C-alpha positions in Angstrom: 133.0 99.1 103.9 135.7 96.9 102.6 139.3 98.5 102.9 141.9 98.6 100.0 145.1 96.8 100.0 146.9 100.3 101.0 144.6 101.2 103.8 145.1 97.6 105.3 149.0 98.0 104.7 148.9 101.1 107.1 147.6 98.9 110.0 150.0 96.2 109.6 153.4 95.9 111.3 155.5 96.6 108.1 158.2 94.3 109.1 158.1 92.2 105.9 159.0 89.3 108.3 157.5 86.7 105.8 156.0 84.8 108.7 152.5 85.0 107.1 154.0 83.4 104.0 153.9 86.3 101.6 157.5 88.3 100.7 156.0 91.7 102.2 153.3 93.2 104.4 152.1 94.9 101.2 151.7 91.7 99.1 149.9 90.3 102.5 147.6 93.3 102.6 146.7 93.0 99.0 145.6 89.4 99.6 143.7 90.5 102.8 141.7 93.1 100.5 140.9 90.3 97.9 139.7 88.1 101.0 142.5 85.6 99.9 144.2 85.5 103.1 143.5 85.3 106.9 144.7 88.2 109.4 145.5 85.2 111.7 148.4 84.5 109.8 150.1 87.8 110.8 151.5 86.8 114.3 152.7 90.5 115.1 149.7 92.5 114.0 148.4 94.7 117.1 145.2 94.2 118.8 144.0 97.8 117.6 144.8 96.7 114.1 142.9 93.4 114.5 139.5 95.3 115.6 139.8 97.5 112.5 141.0 94.8 110.0 138.7 91.9 111.5 135.5 92.8 109.6 137.4 94.0 106.6 139.3 90.6 106.2 136.6 88.4 107.1 135.0 86.4 104.3 131.9 87.7 102.8 129.8 84.6 103.7 130.0 84.3 107.4 131.1 80.8 108.9 128.9 78.8 110.9 129.4 75.4 112.7 126.5 73.1 112.9 127.0 70.4 115.5 129.7 69.6 118.1 132.3 67.2 118.3 134.0 65.0 115.3 130.7 65.1 113.4 130.3 68.7 113.4 130.4 70.7 109.9 131.4 74.0 108.9 129.2 76.1 106.6 129.8 79.5 104.7 133.4 81.2 104.7 133.1 81.2 100.8 135.0 84.1 99.1 134.5 83.6 95.4 132.0 82.9 92.7 133.8 80.3 90.6 136.0 77.7 92.1 138.8 78.3 89.5 139.1 81.8 91.1 140.6 79.8 94.2 138.4 77.3 95.8 135.2 76.6 97.4 135.8 76.1 101.1 133.2 74.4 103.2 131.0 71.5 101.4 127.3 71.8 101.8 125.9 70.0 104.4 123.6 67.4 103.0 120.7 66.6 105.6 117.8 64.3 105.8 114.2 65.4 106.5 112.6 63.5 109.1 108.9 64.5 109.6 106.9 64.2 113.0 104.1 62.8 111.0 106.1 59.9 109.7 105.6 56.4 111.2 108.1 55.3 113.6 109.0 52.5 111.3 110.2 55.2 108.7 111.8 57.4 111.4 113.8 54.7 112.7 114.9 53.7 109.2 115.9 57.1 108.3 117.9 57.5 111.4 119.6 54.1 111.2 120.3 55.3 107.5 121.9 58.6 108.4 124.2 56.7 111.0 125.5 54.1 108.7 125.6 56.3 105.5 129.5 56.8 105.6 131.4 55.6 102.6 135.0 56.0 102.2 135.9 57.6 98.3 139.6 58.2 97.6 140.7 58.5 101.2 137.9 61.0 102.4 134.9 59.8 104.6 131.7 60.9 103.2 128.4 60.8 104.9 124.9 62.4 105.4 126.0 65.4 107.6 122.8 66.1 109.3 119.0 65.4 110.4 116.4 68.0 109.8 113.6 67.8 112.2 110.3 68.9 110.3 107.3 69.9 112.3 104.7 68.7 109.8 101.9 67.8 112.2 101.9 71.1 114.0 101.6 69.2 117.1 104.4 70.4 119.7 104.3 67.2 121.8 104.8 64.9 118.4 107.5 67.5 117.3 109.6 66.9 120.8 109.0 63.3 120.9 110.8 63.0 117.5 113.7 65.4 118.6 114.2 63.2 121.8 114.2 60.1 119.6 116.7 61.5 117.0 118.8 62.7 120.2 118.7 59.3 121.6 119.5 57.3 118.6 121.7 59.7 116.7 123.4 61.7 119.4 126.3 63.1 117.6 124.5 63.8 114.4 124.0 67.6 114.0 120.3 68.5 113.9 118.3 71.4 112.3 114.9 72.1 114.1 112.4 72.9 111.4 109.3 74.7 113.2 107.8 78.2 113.4 106.2 77.7 117.0 108.6 79.2 119.6 107.2 76.5 122.0 107.9 73.5 119.9 111.2 74.8 119.3 112.1 75.4 122.8 110.9 71.8 123.8 112.9 70.4 120.8 116.2 72.2 121.2 116.1 70.9 124.7 117.3 67.7 123.6 120.6 69.0 121.9 122.1 71.3 124.7 126.0 72.3 123.9 125.4 70.8 120.5 125.3 73.7 118.3 122.0 73.1 116.6 120.3 75.2 113.9 116.9 76.6 114.5 115.2 77.0 111.4 111.6 78.7 110.9 112.4 82.2 111.7 109.9 84.6 110.0 108.9 88.2 110.2 106.2 87.4 112.3 107.8 85.7 115.0 111.5 86.6 114.8 111.5 88.1 118.4 110.3 85.1 120.2 112.3 82.8 117.9 115.5 84.8 118.5 115.0 84.5 122.3 114.6 80.8 122.1 117.7 80.3 120.0 119.8 82.7 122.3 118.9 80.6 125.2 119.7 77.3 123.4 123.0 78.9 121.9 121.6 77.8 118.7 122.1 79.5 115.2 118.8 80.6 113.2 117.5 80.0 109.9 115.4 82.7 108.3 112.9 82.2 105.8 111.3 84.6 103.6 109.7 84.8 100.2 111.9 86.5 97.9 115.2 88.1 98.4 114.0 91.8 99.3 112.1 90.3 102.2 114.9 88.2 103.2 117.2 91.1 103.2 115.1 92.8 105.3 114.6 89.9 107.7 118.4 89.5 108.2 118.7 93.0 108.9 116.0 92.3 111.7 117.5 89.4 113.1 121.0 91.0 113.5 119.6 93.8 115.4 118.0 91.4 117.9 121.5 90.2 118.6 122.1 87.0 116.6 125.0 86.6 114.2 124.9 83.2 113.4 122.4 83.1 110.8 121.3 80.6 107.8 119.2 82.0 105.1 116.5 80.7 102.8 115.0 82.6 99.9 112.0 80.1 99.5 112.6 79.2 96.1 109.9 76.9 94.7 111.3 75.6 91.5 115.0 74.7 90.5 114.9 77.9 88.3 114.2 80.0 91.1 116.6 78.5 93.3 119.4 79.0 90.7 118.7 82.8 90.6 118.0 83.4 94.2 121.3 81.4 95.1 123.4 83.4 92.5 122.0 86.7 93.4 122.7 86.3 97.1 126.3 85.0 96.5 127.0 87.8 93.8 125.7 90.4 96.3 127.7 89.0 99.3 131.0 88.5 97.3 131.1 91.3 94.6 129.0 93.9 96.5 130.1 93.0 100.1 126.2 93.3 100.9 126.2 92.3 104.6 122.4 91.0 104.7 123.4 88.5 102.1 126.7 87.5 103.9 125.5 84.3 105.3 125.1 80.4 104.2 122.1 79.5 102.2 119.6 76.5 103.1 117.7 74.9 100.3 114.9 72.6 100.9 114.9 70.2 97.8 112.2 67.8 98.9 110.6 66.3 95.9 108.1 63.3 95.5 110.1 62.1 92.4 113.5 60.7 93.8 115.3 61.5 90.6 114.1 65.0 90.1 115.0 65.7 93.9 118.5 64.5 93.3 118.9 66.8 90.3 117.6 69.8 92.3 120.1 68.8 95.1 122.8 68.6 92.6 122.0 72.1 91.4 122.1 73.4 95.1 125.7 71.8 95.6 127.1 73.4 92.4 125.5 76.6 92.9 126.1 78.0 96.5 123.8 76.0 98.9 125.4 75.5 102.3 122.8 73.2 103.3 120.6 70.8 101.1 117.7 69.2 102.5 116.5 66.0 101.0 113.5 63.6 101.7 115.3 60.3 101.9 118.7 58.9 101.8 118.8 56.1 99.0 122.1 54.7 98.8 122.4 55.6 94.8 121.2 59.1 95.6 124.0 59.3 98.4 126.7 58.1 96.0 125.8 60.6 93.3 125.6 63.7 95.5 128.6 62.7 97.8 130.6 62.3 94.5 129.6 65.7 92.8 130.1 67.5 96.1 133.5 65.9 96.6 134.4 67.1 93.2 133.1 70.3 93.3 134.8 71.2 96.4 138.2 70.2 95.8 141.0 72.5 94.9 141.2 72.7 91.2 145.0 73.7 91.4 146.0 71.3 93.9 145.4 67.6 93.1 144.3 65.2 95.6 147.1 63.4 97.2 148.0 60.3 99.3 150.7 60.2 101.9 154.2 59.0 100.7 155.1 55.9 102.3 155.2 52.2 101.8 151.5 50.6 102.0 151.0 47.0 103.0 148.1 45.4 101.4 147.0 42.2 102.8 149.0 39.9 105.4 152.6 40.7 103.7 155.7 38.6 104.3 159.4 39.3 103.3 158.6 37.5 100.2 155.8 39.5 98.9 155.8 41.5 95.9 156.9 45.2 96.1 155.2 47.6 93.4 155.5 51.4 93.2 153.1 54.3 92.0 152.4 57.9 92.2 150.6 59.6 95.0 147.8 61.0 93.0 144.7 59.5 95.2 142.7 58.2 92.3 145.9 56.2 91.0 146.5 55.0 94.6 142.9 53.8 95.1 142.8 52.2 91.9 146.0 50.2 91.9 145.7 49.3 95.7 142.0 48.1 94.7 143.4 45.8 92.1 145.9 44.7 94.2 143.5 43.7 97.0 141.2 42.1 94.2 144.3 39.6 93.4 144.2 38.4 96.9 148.0 38.3 96.6 149.6 40.1 99.8 152.0 42.9 98.3 153.5 46.2 99.4 152.7 49.4 97.5 155.4 52.0 97.4 153.6 55.3 97.0 156.1 58.1 95.7 155.4 61.8 96.3 154.9 63.0 92.8 153.0 66.2 93.7 149.8 64.6 93.2 150.3 63.7 89.4 149.3 60.6 87.8 152.1 58.2 86.4 152.4 59.3 82.7 151.9 62.9 83.8 154.4 62.7 86.7 156.9 61.2 84.4 156.4 63.8 81.8 156.9 66.4 84.3 160.0 65.0 85.7 158.6 64.1 89.0 158.5 60.2 88.6 162.0 59.7 87.6 164.7 57.0 88.0 166.8 59.0 90.2 164.0 60.0 92.3 162.3 56.4 92.4 165.8 55.2 93.5 166.4 57.6 96.0 162.9 57.1 97.6 163.4 53.3 97.7 166.7 53.6 99.3 165.3 56.1 101.9 162.3 54.1 102.7 164.1 51.4 104.3 162.2 48.7 102.6 165.2 46.8 101.7 165.3 45.6 105.4 161.7 44.1 105.2 161.7 42.2 102.0 163.5 38.9 101.2 164.2 39.9 97.6 165.3 43.0 95.8 162.7 43.4 93.1 160.6 46.2 92.3 157.4 46.3 89.9 157.1 49.4 88.2 153.9 50.6 85.9 154.0 49.4 82.4 153.6 52.8 81.2 157.0 53.9 82.4 158.9 50.8 81.0 161.6 52.9 79.6 162.9 53.7 83.2 163.5 50.2 84.0 167.3 50.2 82.8 168.1 53.6 84.5 166.5 52.3 87.8 168.6 49.3 87.8 171.7 51.3 87.4 170.8 53.5 90.1 169.6 50.8 92.5 172.4 48.5 92.7 171.4 45.1 93.0 167.8 45.4 92.6 165.9 43.9 89.6 163.4 45.9 87.9 160.3 44.2 86.7 157.8 46.1 84.3 154.2 45.6 85.3 150.9 45.9 83.5 150.1 49.0 81.6 146.7 49.2 83.0 145.9 48.6 86.7 142.9 46.1 85.9 145.3 43.8 84.6 147.3 43.7 88.1 145.1 40.7 89.6 146.3 38.3 86.8 149.8 39.6 86.7 150.3 39.0 90.6 148.2 35.6 90.5 150.6 34.3 87.7 153.7 35.1 89.9 152.3 33.5 93.0 151.3 30.2 91.1 
């Protein structure tokens, strides 16, 4: 049962030390009660209190790690129904299904597609996260051979072993020792045998049941068998059923603290029609899937799903930002031009991309504006003449250039005079208003 803020407060040190980031222990307790803070933030809480508060302060959706090493991914740990309430925590895993009845060529192509799927979008590395190995043939030897091939060709990629046969599961899992695989295919009929296999392999388990009532009973059964790392599948057949089931499960976990549904959700959205599959996968990303399993990894589909997932799982209250510093674009020399912009990620990547397109080596001064775009930062007093001058002085860039010329965005041309007054000896040049005009602007100066 969830504890109230006052009940949690009674178990805290009551020192009001502010080490947790909140002004008082009571404020921290209230955040713990709302599951908007972690108990780990309090360095002085007693071990006895940790035992009592551990479950009460845990997120309503259990956190599970799939895979090991740099490519491992976390699932679950969600605390809200809507991202504007706080934020969604762990982006859903996008997994591609590879069946043991597929041809060797198709299998190799899919594995290669996964390992080469990474793209860089506004500073984040996005990729297909996992491979779901499917026992479509029902043949244990074929399934084991496929698992072995995946382990050899993509050793660092997290895997989901999908079979209802405990023997086939055991053979396949032997290829992924120490890699935190997910064994999917636990049903009411095979639960005990599959749990024993999962325990031996130190794997988490994926449960499948038709309907949320049956799923609830199955999670309780598996938990009683000694497995806590669980992923659940309501076996929705249509997009409408998936939306309904996922919403009911998340609402029960978050709003009602219903423990049987406090686990990440896996949805298999494989369809013969690639466009329909992409639409259903998009629905899963937007509505509470922790794992979305698709049938293939066409690049156009990847880009659509990656971009959607990235946008849904950013913090709506914190703009995406890049580090404040002077970036060198191309083979810069002392005479290379110096431009300035704000540290809003989208602004940086658009501007830097256009500078690259110009093929004119240049330095780009990116100033901390708390993640705001140029005009917004100027209006908010974050991109002013005084702050720009201070940044340029403190950056030490004057020692690296043979000129004292700073190119500012055309949208803030009004700042040019004030910046010159504050940056003694510097010439302020007004650049284009739009980034797409930068290549022509820079080329004309270099001619």
